[in-house]
C-alpha positions in Angstrom: -0.3 -0.4 -0.2 1.7 3.5 -1.0 2.5 6.0 1.9 -0.2 8.0 1.5 -3.1 5.4 1.7 -1.3 4.2 4.9 -1.0 7.2 6.7 -5.1 8.0 5.5 -6.2 4.6 6.8 -4.3 4.9 10.2 -5.9 8.7 10.9 -9.2 6.9 10.3 -8.6 4.1 12.2 -7.2 6.0 15.1 -10.5 8.1 14.2 -12.4 5.0 14.8 -11.0 4.1 18.6 -11.6 8.4 19.9 -14.9 8.0 18.9 -15.2 4.7 20.7 -13.1 5.6 23.5 -15.4 9.3 24.0 -19.0 8.6 22.7 -21.0 7.9 25.7 -18.4 8.9 28.7 -19.1 11.6 31.1 -16.9 15.0 31.0 -16.7 18.2 32.4 -15.6 20.6 29.7 -12.6 23.9 31.5 -15.7 26.1 31.3 -17.5 24.3 33.3 -20.3 22.8 31.2 -20.5 18.7 32.1 -22.5 15.7 30.4 -22.1 12.8 28.0 -20.0 13.0 24.8 -22.8 12.7 22.4 -20.7 12.5 19.4 -17.2 12.8 17.5 -16.2 15.0 14.7 -12.6 14.9 12.8 -12.8 19.1 12.2 -9.9 20.0 9.5 -9.2 23.0 11.2 -8.8 22.0 14.5 -9.0 18.4 14.7 -11.4 16.3 16.4 -14.6 17.8 18.1 -16.9 16.5 20.4 -20.4 17.1 21.2 -22.1 17.2 24.3 -25.9 16.0 25.3 -27.8 18.5 26.2 -25.7 21.3 25.3 -25.6 23.3 22.2 -22.0 23.4 19.9 -18.9 21.2 19.5 -15.8 22.0 21.2 -12.4 21.1 21.1 -11.7 17.0 22.7 -8.5 19.1 24.3 -11.0 21.0 26.3 -12.4 18.3 27.8 -11.4 16.8 31.8 -12.4 13.3 32.1 -13.8 12.5 35.7 -11.6 9.9 37.9 -12.2 6.6 38.4 
């Protein structure tokens, strides 16, 4: 497989792993909003973005904190 296709495949694999890991998890945003991750998007300008159930908008994944177990 050419290197570009290999890299694209790896990106999509990691995106799928991020979706599996984040969707349904309880999170707190740095601005204090809290809830369950509803969806994950890959944004070409901002990287991974998430939506939180009960809150309108999409936030960069870098703004979330996972509660300690």
